PyMOL Python script that loads the backbone (N, CA, C, O; Angstrom):
from pymol import cmd

cmd.read_pdbstr("""\
ATOM      1  N   MET A   1       7.045  -1.383   0.386  1.00  0.00           N
ATOM      2  CA  MET A   1       6.122  -1.254   1.485  1.00  0.00           C
ATOM      3  C   MET A   1       5.951  -2.579   2.214  1.00  0.00           C
ATOM      4  O   MET A   1       5.682  -2.586   3.415  1.00  0.00           O
ATOM      5  N   SER A   2       6.101  -3.698   1.514  1.00  0.00           N
ATOM      6  CA  SER A   2       5.820  -4.974   2.167  1.00  0.00           C
ATOM      7  C   SER A   2       7.070  -5.752   2.544  1.00  0.00           C
ATOM      8  O   SER A   2       7.001  -6.652   3.381  1.00  0.00           O
ATOM      9  N   GLY A   3       8.193  -5.431   1.954  1.00  0.00           N
ATOM     10  CA  GLY A   3       9.380  -6.244   2.168  1.00  0.00           C
ATOM     11  C   GLY A   3       9.374  -7.482   1.293  1.00  0.00           C
ATOM     12  O   GLY A   3      10.347  -8.236   1.273  1.00  0.00           O
ATOM     13  N   GLY A   4       8.291  -7.696   0.573  1.00  0.00           N
ATOM     14  CA  GLY A   4       8.159  -8.826  -0.334  1.00  0.00           C
ATOM     15  C   GLY A   4       7.949  -8.325  -1.748  1.00  0.00           C
ATOM     16  O   GLY A   4       8.018  -7.124  -2.012  1.00  0.00           O
ATOM     17  N   GLY A   5       7.696  -9.242  -2.644  1.00  0.00           N
ATOM     18  CA  GLY A   5       7.525  -8.880  -4.039  1.00  0.00           C
ATOM     19  C   GLY A   5       6.210  -8.188  -4.355  1.00  0.00           C
ATOM     20  O   GLY A   5       6.114  -7.464  -5.346  1.00  0.00           O
ATOM     21  N   HIS A   6       5.189  -8.403  -3.518  1.00  0.00           N
ATOM     22  CA  HIS A   6       3.863  -7.887  -3.864  1.00  0.00           C
ATOM     23  C   HIS A   6       3.111  -7.450  -2.611  1.00  0.00           C
ATOM     24  O   HIS A   6       3.207  -8.084  -1.560  1.00  0.00           O
ATOM     25  N   LEU A   7       2.372  -6.371  -2.738  1.00  0.00           N
ATOM     26  CA  LEU A   7       1.468  -5.944  -1.675  1.00  0.00           C
ATOM     27  C   LEU A   7       0.248  -5.313  -2.332  1.00  0.00           C
ATOM     28  O   LEU A   7       0.262  -4.122  -2.641  1.00  0.00           O
ATOM     29  N   PRO A   8      -0.814  -6.101  -2.550  1.00  0.00           N
ATOM     30  CA  PRO A   8      -2.028  -5.534  -3.132  1.00  0.00           C
ATOM     31  C   PRO A   8      -2.588  -4.446  -2.218  1.00  0.00           C
ATOM     32  O   PRO A   8      -2.681  -4.615  -1.002  1.00  0.00           O
ATOM     33  N   GLN A   9      -2.959  -3.321  -2.842  1.00  0.00           N
ATOM     34  CA  GLN A   9      -3.515  -2.187  -2.107  1.00  0.00           C
ATOM     35  C   GLN A   9      -4.784  -1.707  -2.793  1.00  0.00           C
ATOM     36  O   GLN A   9      -4.883  -1.715  -4.020  1.00  0.00           O
ATOM     37  N   ALA A  10      -5.739  -1.297  -1.999  1.00  0.00           N
ATOM     38  CA  ALA A  10      -6.970  -0.709  -2.516  1.00  0.00           C
ATOM     39  C   ALA A  10      -6.999   0.761  -2.105  1.00  0.00           C
ATOM     40  O   ALA A  10      -6.676   1.099  -0.967  1.00  0.00           O
ATOM     41  N   ALA A  11      -7.385   1.627  -3.030  1.00  0.00           N
ATOM     42  CA  ALA A  11      -7.414   3.065  -2.771  1.00  0.00           C
ATOM     43  C   ALA A  11      -8.809   3.494  -2.334  1.00  0.00           C
ATOM     44  O   ALA A  11      -9.810   3.123  -2.947  1.00  0.00           O
ATOM     45  N   PHE A  12      -8.855   4.278  -1.271  1.00  0.00           N
ATOM     46  CA  PHE A  12     -10.101   4.833  -0.746  1.00  0.00           C
ATOM     47  C   PHE A  12      -9.906   6.320  -0.476  1.00  0.00           C
ATOM     48  O   PHE A  12      -8.801   6.756  -0.152  1.00  0.00           O
ATOM     49  N   ALA A  13     -10.978   7.095  -0.608  1.00  0.00           N
ATOM     50  CA  ALA A  13     -10.912   8.491  -0.175  1.00  0.00           C
ATOM     51  C   ALA A  13     -10.616   8.490   1.319  1.00  0.00           C
ATOM     52  O   ALA A  13     -11.265   7.777   2.084  1.00  0.00           O
ATOM     53  N   ASN A  14      -9.627   9.296   1.738  1.00  0.00           N
ATOM     54  CA  ASN A  14      -9.230   9.252   3.146  1.00  0.00           C
ATOM     55  C   ASN A  14     -10.344   9.650   4.102  1.00  0.00           C
ATOM     56  O   ASN A  14     -10.283   9.314   5.285  1.00  0.00           O
ATOM     57  N   THR A  15     -11.344  10.346   3.627  1.00  0.00           N
ATOM     58  CA  THR A  15     -12.477  10.715   4.481  1.00  0.00           C
ATOM     59  C   THR A  15     -13.431   9.544   4.718  1.00  0.00           C
ATOM     60  O   THR A  15     -14.318   9.625   5.568  1.00  0.00           O
ATOM     61  N   CYS A  16     -13.246   8.449   3.962  1.00  0.00           N
ATOM     62  CA  CYS A  16     -14.121   7.282   4.067  1.00  0.00           C
ATOM     63  C   CYS A  16     -13.491   6.139   4.873  1.00  0.00           C
ATOM     64  O   CYS A  16     -14.087   5.069   4.994  1.00  0.00           O
ATOM     65  N   VAL A  17     -12.299   6.355   5.420  1.00  0.00           N
ATOM     66  CA  VAL A  17     -11.587   5.308   6.149  1.00  0.00           C
ATOM     67  C   VAL A  17     -11.335   5.763   7.580  1.00  0.00           C
ATOM     68  O   VAL A  17     -10.921   6.896   7.825  1.00  0.00           O
ATOM     69  N   GLU A  18     -11.589   4.867   8.508  1.00  0.00           N
ATOM     70  CA  GLU A  18     -11.300   5.140   9.915  1.00  0.00           C
ATOM     71  C   GLU A  18     -10.295   4.098  10.404  1.00  0.00           C
ATOM     72  O   GLU A  18     -10.528   2.895  10.283  1.00  0.00           O
ATOM     73  N   ILE A  19      -9.189   4.563  10.952  1.00  0.00           N
ATOM     74  CA  ILE A  19      -8.158   3.676  11.488  1.00  0.00           C
ATOM     75  C   ILE A  19      -8.354   3.595  13.002  1.00  0.00           C
ATOM     76  O   ILE A  19      -8.311   4.613  13.692  1.00  0.00           O
ATOM     77  N   ALA A  20      -8.569   2.388  13.513  1.00  0.00           N
ATOM     78  CA  ALA A  20      -8.700   2.178  14.960  1.00  0.00           C
ATOM     79  C   ALA A  20      -7.317   1.933  15.545  1.00  0.00           C
ATOM     80  O   ALA A  20      -6.493   1.267  14.920  1.00  0.00           O
ATOM     81  N   GLY A  21      -7.056   2.452  16.714  1.00  0.00           N
ATOM     82  CA  GLY A  21      -5.749   2.276  17.329  1.00  0.00           C
ATOM     83  C   GLY A  21      -4.761   3.299  16.803  1.00  0.00           C
ATOM     84  O   GLY A  21      -5.126   4.206  16.054  1.00  0.00           O
ATOM     85  N   THR A  22      -3.520   3.148  17.198  1.00  0.00           N
ATOM     86  CA  THR A  22      -2.474   4.087  16.802  1.00  0.00           C
ATOM     87  C   THR A  22      -1.338   3.342  16.118  1.00  0.00           C
ATOM     88  O   THR A  22      -0.480   2.766  16.787  1.00  0.00           O
ATOM     89  N   PRO A  23      -1.326   3.350  14.792  1.00  0.00           N
ATOM     90  CA  PRO A  23      -0.237   2.676  14.089  1.00  0.00           C
ATOM     91  C   PRO A  23       1.065   3.470  14.214  1.00  0.00           C
ATOM     92  O   PRO A  23       1.042   4.683  14.422  1.00  0.00           O
ATOM     93  N   ASP A  24       2.184   2.785  14.088  1.00  0.00           N
ATOM     94  CA  ASP A  24       3.461   3.470  13.932  1.00  0.00           C
ATOM     95  C   ASP A  24       3.551   3.919  12.485  1.00  0.00           C
ATOM     96  O   ASP A  24       2.843   3.392  11.627  1.00  0.00           O
ATOM     97  N   THR A  25       4.415   4.888  12.203  1.00  0.00           N
ATOM     98  CA  THR A  25       4.547   5.389  10.843  1.00  0.00           C
ATOM     99  C   THR A  25       6.015   5.493  10.448  1.00  0.00           C
ATOM    100  O   THR A  25       6.905   5.647  11.284  1.00  0.00           O
ATOM    101  N   TYR A  26       6.226   5.403   9.157  1.00  0.00           N
ATOM    102  CA  TYR A  26       7.552   5.553   8.566  1.00  0.00           C
ATOM    103  C   TYR A  26       7.410   6.490   7.377  1.00  0.00           C
ATOM    104  O   TYR A  26       6.509   6.312   6.557  1.00  0.00           O
ATOM    105  N   HIS A  27       8.291   7.493   7.270  1.00  0.00           N
ATOM    106  CA  HIS A  27       8.245   8.472   6.179  1.00  0.00           C
ATOM    107  C   HIS A  27       9.459   8.293   5.274  1.00  0.00           C
ATOM    108  O   HIS A  27      10.553   7.982   5.745  1.00  0.00           O
ATOM    109  N   TRP A  28       9.258   8.491   3.962  1.00  0.00           N
ATOM    110  CA  TRP A  28      10.363   8.495   3.014  1.00  0.00           C
ATOM    111  C   TRP A  28       9.930   9.199   1.749  1.00  0.00           C
ATOM    112  O   TRP A  28       8.759   9.548   1.599  1.00  0.00           O
ATOM    113  N   LYS A  29      10.869   9.412   0.827  1.00  0.00           N
ATOM    114  CA  LYS A  29      10.574  10.004  -0.473  1.00  0.00           C
ATOM    115  C   LYS A  29      10.670   8.922  -1.545  1.00  0.00           C
ATOM    116  O   LYS A  29      11.570   8.082  -1.527  1.00  0.00           O
ATOM    117  N   SER A  30       9.726   8.964  -2.474  1.00  0.00           N
ATOM    118  CA  SER A  30       9.751   8.015  -3.588  1.00  0.00           C
ATOM    119  C   SER A  30      10.856   8.410  -4.563  1.00  0.00           C
ATOM    120  O   SER A  30      11.441   9.487  -4.450  1.00  0.00           O
ATOM    121  N   ASP A  31      11.136   7.530  -5.519  1.00  0.00           N
ATOM    122  CA  ASP A  31      12.125   7.836  -6.548  1.00  0.00           C
ATOM    123  C   ASP A  31      11.722   9.075  -7.357  1.00  0.00           C
ATOM    124  O   ASP A  31      12.577   9.769  -7.905  1.00  0.00           O
ATOM    125  N   ALA A  32      10.420   9.343  -7.426  1.00  0.00           N
ATOM    126  CA  ALA A  32       9.911  10.502  -8.159  1.00  0.00           C
ATOM    127  C   ALA A  32       9.881  11.763  -7.293  1.00  0.00           C
ATOM    128  O   ALA A  32       9.510  12.834  -7.771  1.00  0.00           O
ATOM    129  N   GLY A  33      10.270  11.638  -6.023  1.00  0.00           N
ATOM    130  CA  GLY A  33      10.316  12.802  -5.136  1.00  0.00           C
ATOM    131  C   GLY A  33       9.057  13.051  -4.332  1.00  0.00           C
ATOM    132  O   GLY A  33       8.968  14.063  -3.638  1.00  0.00           O
ATOM    133  N   ASN A  34       8.074  12.153  -4.405  1.00  0.00           N
ATOM    134  CA  ASN A  34       6.849  12.315  -3.626  1.00  0.00           C
ATOM    135  C   ASN A  34       7.080  11.869  -2.185  1.00  0.00           C
ATOM    136  O   ASN A  34       7.825  10.923  -1.930  1.00  0.00           O
ATOM    137  N   ASP A  35       6.433  12.561  -1.249  1.00  0.00           N
ATOM    138  CA  ASP A  35       6.478  12.157   0.149  1.00  0.00           C
ATOM    139  C   ASP A  35       5.559  10.968   0.357  1.00  0.00           C
ATOM    140  O   ASP A  35       4.434  10.956  -0.142  1.00  0.00           O
ATOM    141  N   LEU A  36       6.029   9.969   1.090  1.00  0.00           N
ATOM    142  CA  LEU A  36       5.248   8.768   1.389  1.00  0.00           C
ATOM    143  C   LEU A  36       5.210   8.560   2.891  1.00  0.00           C
ATOM    144  O   LEU A  36       6.186   8.826   3.592  1.00  0.00           O
ATOM    145  N   LEU A  37       4.082   8.085   3.373  1.00  0.00           N
ATOM    146  CA  LEU A  37       3.930   7.730   4.778  1.00  0.00           C
ATOM    147  C   LEU A  37       3.313   6.345   4.836  1.00  0.00           C
ATOM    148  O   LEU A  37       2.274   6.092   4.227  1.00  0.00           O
ATOM    149  N   LEU A  38       3.954   5.453   5.569  1.00  0.00           N
ATOM    150  CA  LEU A  38       3.456   4.099   5.750  1.00  0.00           C
ATOM    151  C   LEU A  38       2.981   3.957   7.184  1.00  0.00           C
ATOM    152  O   LEU A  38       3.736   4.218   8.120  1.00  0.00           O
ATOM    153  N   GLY A  39       1.720   3.539   7.364  1.00  0.00           N
ATOM    154  CA  GLY A  39       1.204   3.209   8.683  1.00  0.00           C
ATOM    155  C   GLY A  39       1.277   1.711   8.865  1.00  0.00           C
ATOM    156  O   GLY A  39       0.799   0.958   8.017  1.00  0.00           O
ATOM    157  N   TYR A  40       1.873   1.263   9.971  1.00  0.00           N
ATOM    158  CA  TYR A  40       2.031  -0.177  10.183  1.00  0.00           C
ATOM    159  C   TYR A  40       1.750  -0.542  11.634  1.00  0.00           C
ATOM    160  O   TYR A  40       1.787   0.315  12.517  1.00  0.00           O
ATOM    161  N   CYS A  41       1.472  -1.812  11.873  1.00  0.00           N
ATOM    162  CA  CYS A  41       1.156  -2.309  13.206  1.00  0.00           C
ATOM    163  C   CYS A  41       2.395  -2.214  14.102  1.00  0.00           C
ATOM    164  O   CYS A  41       3.451  -2.735  13.742  1.00  0.00           O
ATOM    165  N   PRO A  42       2.282  -1.558  15.262  1.00  0.00           N
ATOM    166  CA  PRO A  42       3.438  -1.434  16.149  1.00  0.00           C
ATOM    167  C   PRO A  42       3.824  -2.757  16.815  1.00  0.00           C
ATOM    168  O   PRO A  42       4.924  -2.878  17.354  1.00  0.00           O
ATOM    169  N   ASN A  43       2.936  -3.741  16.783  1.00  0.00           N
ATOM    170  CA  ASN A  43       3.220  -5.032  17.418  1.00  0.00           C
ATOM    171  C   ASN A  43       3.893  -6.026  16.479  1.00  0.00           C
ATOM    172  O   ASN A  43       4.858  -6.687  16.861  1.00  0.00           O
ATOM    173  N   CYS A  44       3.384  -6.136  15.241  1.00  0.00           N
ATOM    174  CA  CYS A  44       3.912  -7.158  14.327  1.00  0.00           C
ATOM    175  C   CYS A  44       4.596  -6.584  13.094  1.00  0.00           C
ATOM    176  O   CYS A  44       5.283  -7.314  12.379  1.00  0.00           O
ATOM    177  N   GLY A  45       4.424  -5.296  12.832  1.00  0.00           N
ATOM    178  CA  GLY A  45       5.055  -4.669  11.668  1.00  0.00           C
ATOM    179  C   GLY A  45       4.287  -4.796  10.370  1.00  0.00           C
ATOM    180  O   GLY A  45       4.768  -4.348   9.328  1.00  0.00           O
ATOM    181  N   SER A  46       3.097  -5.398  10.404  1.00  0.00           N
ATOM    182  CA  SER A  46       2.305  -5.544   9.177  1.00  0.00           C
ATOM    183  C   SER A  46       1.877  -4.195   8.636  1.00  0.00           C
ATOM    184  O   SER A  46       1.430  -3.341   9.401  1.00  0.00           O
ATOM    185  N   PRO A  47       2.005  -3.980   7.315  1.00  0.00           N
ATOM    186  CA  PRO A  47       1.559  -2.721   6.728  1.00  0.00           C
ATOM    187  C   PRO A  47       0.042  -2.594   6.812  1.00  0.00           C
ATOM    188  O   PRO A  47      -0.687  -3.567   6.617  1.00  0.00           O
ATOM    189  N   ILE A  48      -0.420  -1.383   7.106  1.00  0.00           N
ATOM    190  CA  ILE A  48      -1.859  -1.114   7.202  1.00  0.00           C
ATOM    191  C   ILE A  48      -2.297  -0.195   6.069  1.00  0.00           C
ATOM    192  O   ILE A  48      -3.260  -0.489   5.361  1.00  0.00           O
ATOM    193  N   TYR A  49      -1.587   0.920   5.901  1.00  0.00           N
ATOM    194  CA  TYR A  49      -1.963   1.875   4.863  1.00  0.00           C
ATOM    195  C   TYR A  49      -0.741   2.657   4.401  1.00  0.00           C
ATOM    196  O   TYR A  49       0.311   2.653   5.040  1.00  0.00           O
ATOM    197  N   LYS A  50      -0.923   3.329   3.262  1.00  0.00           N
ATOM    198  CA  LYS A  50       0.097   4.216   2.713  1.00  0.00           C
ATOM    199  C   LYS A  50      -0.584   5.490   2.264  1.00  0.00           C
ATOM    200  O   LYS A  50      -1.698   5.455   1.742  1.00  0.00           O
ATOM    201  N   ILE A  51       0.084   6.618   2.467  1.00  0.00           N
ATOM    202  CA  ILE A  51      -0.371   7.922   1.981  1.00  0.00           C
ATOM    203  C   ILE A  51       0.758   8.508   1.141  1.00  0.00           C
ATOM    204  O   ILE A  51       1.928   8.411   1.511  1.00  0.00           O
ATOM    205  N   THR A  52       0.406   9.112   0.015  1.00  0.00           N
ATOM    206  CA  THR A  52       1.407   9.742  -0.847  1.00  0.00           C
ATOM    207  C   THR A  52       1.022  11.188  -1.143  1.00  0.00           C
ATOM    208  O   THR A  52      -0.156  11.500  -1.317  1.00  0.00           O
ATOM    209  N   SER A  53       2.018  12.065  -1.197  1.00  0.00           N
ATOM    210  CA  SER A  53       1.750  13.473  -1.518  1.00  0.00           C
ATOM    211  C   SER A  53       1.265  13.631  -2.951  1.00  0.00           C
ATOM    212  O   SER A  53       0.716  14.676  -3.300  1.00  0.00           O
ATOM    213  N   LYS A  54       1.456  12.614  -3.790  1.00  0.00           N
ATOM    214  CA  LYS A  54       0.963  12.663  -5.168  1.00  0.00           C
ATOM    215  C   LYS A  54      -0.565  12.618  -5.206  1.00  0.00           C
ATOM    216  O   LYS A  54      -1.181  13.257  -6.060  1.00  0.00           O
ATOM    217  N   LEU A  55      -1.184  11.863  -4.282  1.00  0.00           N
ATOM    218  CA  LEU A  55      -2.642  11.763  -4.177  1.00  0.00           C
ATOM    219  C   LEU A  55      -3.034  11.915  -2.706  1.00  0.00           C
ATOM    220  O   LEU A  55      -3.450  10.939  -2.082  1.00  0.00           O
ATOM    221  N   PRO A  56      -2.912  13.104  -2.150  1.00  0.00           N
ATOM    222  CA  PRO A  56      -3.104  13.277  -0.704  1.00  0.00           C
ATOM    223  C   PRO A  56      -4.518  13.014  -0.191  1.00  0.00           C
ATOM    224  O   PRO A  56      -4.708  12.853   1.014  1.00  0.00           O
ATOM    225  N   VAL A  57      -5.507  12.966  -1.069  1.00  0.00           N
ATOM    226  CA  VAL A  57      -6.885  12.714  -0.622  1.00  0.00           C
ATOM    227  C   VAL A  57      -7.215  11.226  -0.579  1.00  0.00           C
ATOM    228  O   VAL A  57      -8.323  10.845  -0.203  1.00  0.00           O
ATOM    229  N   MET A  58      -6.249  10.377  -0.967  1.00  0.00           N
ATOM    230  CA  MET A  58      -6.470   8.934  -1.005  1.00  0.00           C
ATOM    231  C   MET A  58      -5.658   8.233   0.077  1.00  0.00           C
ATOM    232  O   MET A  58      -4.588   8.693   0.476  1.00  0.00           O
ATOM    233  N   LEU A  59      -6.193   7.118   0.535  1.00  0.00           N
ATOM    234  CA  LEU A  59      -5.511   6.251   1.488  1.00  0.00           C
ATOM    235  C   LEU A  59      -5.427   4.872   0.833  1.00  0.00           C
ATOM    236  O   LEU A  59      -6.449   4.311   0.439  1.00  0.00           O
ATOM    237  N   PHE A  60      -4.224   4.328   0.717  1.00  0.00           N
ATOM    238  CA  PHE A  60      -4.013   3.024   0.092  1.00  0.00           C
ATOM    239  C   PHE A  60      -3.923   1.976   1.196  1.00  0.00           C
ATOM    240  O   PHE A  60      -2.961   1.951   1.964  1.00  0.00           O
ATOM    241  N   VAL A  61      -4.929   1.117   1.266  1.00  0.00           N
ATOM    242  CA  VAL A  61      -5.061   0.139   2.349  1.00  0.00           C
ATOM    243  C   VAL A  61      -4.596  -1.231   1.867  1.00  0.00           C
ATOM    244  O   VAL A  61      -4.930  -1.650   0.759  1.00  0.00           O
ATOM    245  N   ALA A  62      -3.830  -1.921   2.694  1.00  0.00           N
ATOM    246  CA  ALA A  62      -3.403  -3.283   2.368  1.00  0.00           C
ATOM    247  C   ALA A  62      -4.637  -4.168   2.251  1.00  0.00           C
ATOM    248  O   ALA A  62      -5.428  -4.259   3.190  1.00  0.00           O
ATOM    249  N   VAL A  63      -4.805  -4.818   1.107  1.00  0.00           N
ATOM    250  CA  VAL A  63      -6.004  -5.606   0.824  1.00  0.00           C
ATOM    251  C   VAL A  63      -6.198  -6.740   1.832  1.00  0.00           C
ATOM    252  O   VAL A  63      -7.333  -7.127   2.108  1.00  0.00           O
ATOM    253  N   GLY A  64      -5.127  -7.269   2.373  1.00  0.00           N
ATOM    254  CA  GLY A  64      -5.227  -8.346   3.350  1.00  0.00           C
ATOM    255  C   GLY A  64      -6.019  -7.972   4.590  1.00  0.00           C
ATOM    256  O   GLY A  64      -6.447  -8.849   5.340  1.00  0.00           O
ATOM    257  N   LEU A  65      -6.220  -6.674   4.816  1.00  0.00           N
ATOM    258  CA  LEU A  65      -6.982  -6.206   5.975  1.00  0.00           C
ATOM    259  C   LEU A  65      -8.478  -6.123   5.718  1.00  0.00           C
ATOM    260  O   LEU A  65      -9.263  -5.990   6.657  1.00  0.00           O
ATOM    261  N   LEU A  66      -8.881  -6.202   4.449  1.00  0.00           N
ATOM    262  CA  LEU A  66     -10.293  -6.059   4.114  1.00  0.00           C
ATOM    263  C   LEU A  66     -11.078  -7.300   4.537  1.00  0.00           C
ATOM    264  O   LEU A  66     -10.569  -8.419   4.465  1.00  0.00           O
ATOM    265  N   ASN A  67     -12.301  -7.098   4.972  1.00  0.00           N
ATOM    266  CA  ASN A  67     -13.153  -8.224   5.360  1.00  0.00           C
ATOM    267  C   ASN A  67     -13.535  -9.091   4.178  1.00  0.00           C
ATOM    268  O   ASN A  67     -13.659 -10.308   4.320  1.00  0.00           O
ATOM    269  N   ASP A  68     -13.727  -8.482   3.004  1.00  0.00           N
ATOM    270  CA  ASP A  68     -14.144  -9.229   1.823  1.00  0.00           C
ATOM    271  C   ASP A  68     -13.116  -9.024   0.717  1.00  0.00           C
ATOM    272  O   ASP A  68     -13.168  -8.022   0.004  1.00  0.00           O
ATOM    273  N   HIS A  69     -12.186  -9.957   0.565  1.00  0.00           N
ATOM    274  CA  HIS A  69     -11.147  -9.849  -0.455  1.00  0.00           C
ATOM    275  C   HIS A  69     -11.690 -10.024  -1.865  1.00  0.00           C
ATOM    276  O   HIS A  69     -11.054  -9.602  -2.831  1.00  0.00           O
ATOM    277  N   ALA A  70     -12.856 -10.641  -1.993  1.00  0.00           N
ATOM    278  CA  ALA A  70     -13.429 -10.907  -3.311  1.00  0.00           C
ATOM    279  C   ALA A  70     -13.773  -9.624  -4.059  1.00  0.00           C
ATOM    280  O   ALA A  70     -13.881  -9.638  -5.285  1.00  0.00           O
ATOM    281  N   LEU A  71     -13.945  -8.528  -3.351  1.00  0.00           N
ATOM    282  CA  LEU A  71     -14.292  -7.259  -3.990  1.00  0.00           C
ATOM    283  C   LEU A  71     -13.096  -6.620  -4.690  1.00  0.00           C
ATOM    284  O   LEU A  71     -13.272  -5.728  -5.520  1.00  0.00           O
ATOM    285  N   PHE A  72     -11.889  -7.062  -4.366  1.00  0.00           N
ATOM    286  CA  PHE A  72     -10.678  -6.436  -4.901  1.00  0.00           C
ATOM    287  C   PHE A  72     -10.271  -7.056  -6.225  1.00  0.00           C
ATOM    288  O   PHE A  72     -10.159  -8.277  -6.340  1.00  0.00           O
ATOM    289  N   GLN A  73     -10.050  -6.206  -7.229  1.00  0.00           N
ATOM    290  CA  GLN A  73      -9.488  -6.625  -8.506  1.00  0.00           C
ATOM    291  C   GLN A  73      -8.369  -5.639  -8.838  1.00  0.00           C
ATOM    292  O   GLN A  73      -8.601  -4.433  -8.920  1.00  0.00           O
ATOM    293  N   SER A  74      -7.178  -6.148  -9.025  1.00  0.00           N
ATOM    294  CA  SER A  74      -6.031  -5.292  -9.294  1.00  0.00           C
ATOM    295  C   SER A  74      -6.069  -4.781 -10.731  1.00  0.00           C
ATOM    296  O   SER A  74      -6.041  -5.577 -11.670  1.00  0.00           O
ATOM    297  N   PRO A  75      -6.132  -3.455 -10.915  1.00  0.00           N
ATOM    298  CA  PRO A  75      -6.180  -2.914 -12.276  1.00  0.00           C
ATOM    299  C   PRO A  75      -4.820  -2.909 -12.966  1.00  0.00           C
ATOM    300  O   PRO A  75      -4.752  -2.929 -14.195  1.00  0.00           O
ATOM    301  N   HIS A  76      -3.743  -2.882 -12.192  1.00  0.00           N
ATOM    302  CA  HIS A  76      -2.407  -2.861 -12.791  1.00  0.00           C
ATOM    303  C   HIS A  76      -1.359  -3.219 -11.733  1.00  0.00           C
ATOM    304  O   HIS A  76      -1.653  -3.299 -10.540  1.00  0.00           O
ATOM    305  N   GLN A  77      -0.136  -3.428 -12.207  1.00  0.00           N
ATOM    306  CA  GLN A  77       0.985  -3.680 -11.314  1.00  0.00           C
ATOM    307  C   GLN A  77       1.993  -2.554 -11.471  1.00  0.00           C
ATOM    308  O   GLN A  77       2.475  -2.299 -12.575  1.00  0.00           O
ATOM    309  N   ALA A  78       2.313  -1.882 -10.377  1.00  0.00           N
ATOM    310  CA  ALA A  78       3.302  -0.806 -10.412  1.00  0.00           C
ATOM    311  C   ALA A  78       4.704  -1.395 -10.488  1.00  0.00           C
ATOM    312  O   ALA A  78       4.985  -2.420  -9.867  1.00  0.00           O
ATOM    313  N   PHE A  79       5.570  -0.760 -11.235  1.00  0.00           N
ATOM    314  CA  PHE A  79       6.970  -1.140 -11.378  1.00  0.00           C
ATOM    315  C   PHE A  79       7.151  -2.529 -11.987  1.00  0.00           C
ATOM    316  O   PHE A  79       8.208  -3.135 -11.809  1.00  0.00           O
ATOM    317  N   ALA A  80       6.145  -3.051 -12.702  1.00  0.00           N
ATOM    318  CA  ALA A  80       6.242  -4.385 -13.302  1.00  0.00           C
ATOM    319  C   ALA A  80       7.363  -4.460 -14.328  1.00  0.00           C
ATOM    320  O   ALA A  80       7.984  -5.510 -14.497  1.00  0.00           O
ATOM    321  N   GLU A  81       7.628  -3.340 -15.019  1.00  0.00           N
ATOM    322  CA  GLU A  81       8.673  -3.367 -16.046  1.00  0.00           C
ATOM    323  C   GLU A  81      10.068  -3.526 -15.442  1.00  0.00           C
ATOM    324  O   GLU A  81      10.999  -3.930 -16.139  1.00  0.00           O
ATOM    325  N   GLY A  82      10.220  -3.214 -14.161  1.00  0.00           N
ATOM    326  CA  GLY A  82      11.525  -3.332 -13.519  1.00  0.00           C
ATOM    327  C   GLY A  82      11.664  -4.555 -12.635  1.00  0.00           C
ATOM    328  O   GLY A  82      12.633  -4.668 -11.884  1.00  0.00           O
ATOM    329  N   CYS A  83      10.713  -5.471 -12.710  1.00  0.00           N
ATOM    330  CA  CYS A  83      10.751  -6.632 -11.815  1.00  0.00           C
ATOM    331  C   CYS A  83      11.828  -7.623 -12.245  1.00  0.00           C
ATOM    332  O   CYS A  83      12.268  -7.626 -13.395  1.00  0.00           O
ATOM    333  N   GLN A  84      12.234  -8.444 -11.318  1.00  0.00           N
ATOM    334  CA  GLN A  84      13.198  -9.502 -11.607  1.00  0.00           C
ATOM    335  C   GLN A  84      12.523 -10.586 -12.460  1.00  0.00           C
ATOM    336  O   GLN A  84      11.311 -10.779 -12.372  1.00  0.00           O
ATOM    337  N   VAL A  85      13.296 -11.279 -13.272  1.00  0.00           N
ATOM    338  CA  VAL A  85      12.762 -12.321 -14.135  1.00  0.00           C
ATOM    339  C   VAL A  85      12.000 -13.368 -13.326  1.00  0.00           C
ATOM    340  O   VAL A  85      10.951 -13.842 -13.760  1.00  0.00           O
ATOM    341  N   TRP A  86      12.523 -13.730 -12.153  1.00  0.00           N
ATOM    342  CA  TRP A  86      11.896 -14.760 -11.325  1.00  0.00           C
ATOM    343  C   TRP A  86      10.607 -14.278 -10.670  1.00  0.00           C
ATOM    344  O   TRP A  86       9.860 -15.080 -10.110  1.00  0.00           O
ATOM    345  N   ASP A  87      10.339 -12.961 -10.736  1.00  0.00           N
ATOM    346  CA  ASP A  87       9.162 -12.410 -10.064  1.00  0.00           C
ATOM    347  C   ASP A  87       8.100 -11.940 -11.053  1.00  0.00           C
ATOM    348  O   ASP A  87       7.071 -11.409 -10.637  1.00  0.00           O
ATOM    349  N   ALA A  88       8.321 -12.120 -12.325  1.00  0.00           N
ATOM    350  CA  ALA A  88       7.371 -11.647 -13.347  1.00  0.00           C
ATOM    351  C   ALA A  88       6.074 -12.421 -13.256  1.00  0.00           C
ATOM    352  O   ALA A  88       6.079 -13.650 -13.188  1.00  0.00           O
ATOM    353  N   GLN A  89       4.960 -11.703 -13.254  1.00  0.00           N
ATOM    354  CA  GLN A  89       3.643 -12.330 -13.209  1.00  0.00           C
ATOM    355  C   GLN A  89       2.927 -12.048 -14.518  1.00  0.00           C
ATOM    356  O   GLN A  89       2.923 -10.922 -15.017  1.00  0.00           O
ATOM    357  N   GLY A  90       2.327 -13.088 -15.057  1.00  0.00           N
ATOM    358  CA  GLY A  90       1.534 -12.929 -16.265  1.00  0.00           C
ATOM    359  C   GLY A  90       2.349 -12.713 -17.525  1.00  0.00           C
ATOM    360  O   GLY A  90       1.811 -12.257 -18.534  1.00  0.00           O
ATOM    361  N   LYS A  91       3.621 -13.027 -17.490  1.00  0.00           N
ATOM    362  CA  LYS A  91       4.455 -12.853 -18.695  1.00  0.00           C
ATOM    363  C   LYS A  91       4.753 -14.193 -19.297  1.00  0.00           C
ATOM    364  O   LYS A  91       5.439 -14.274 -20.316  1.00  0.00           O
TER     365      LYS A  91
END
""", "prot")
cmd.dss("prot")
cmd.show_as("cartoon", "prot")
cmd.util.cbc("prot")
cmd.orient("prot")
């Protein structure tokens, strides 16, 4: 989603999030076969949110967009077992 090694995301009920403006979107299927939709800035390409058919009532927002980053604590890292040796965190 980020083009980099890490993109912290916070999950919110989609009914509790309002997106201002009109982001561009990109659709694809995950390795597990779930439908994914990425909303990103049409001007700079920065990721804004992700939606997955696995949890359709949730919206995963890029933490960098939040006004208060101090509220975010990452509970886990997805795909950490498959990361490159040079990218391992906390090992």
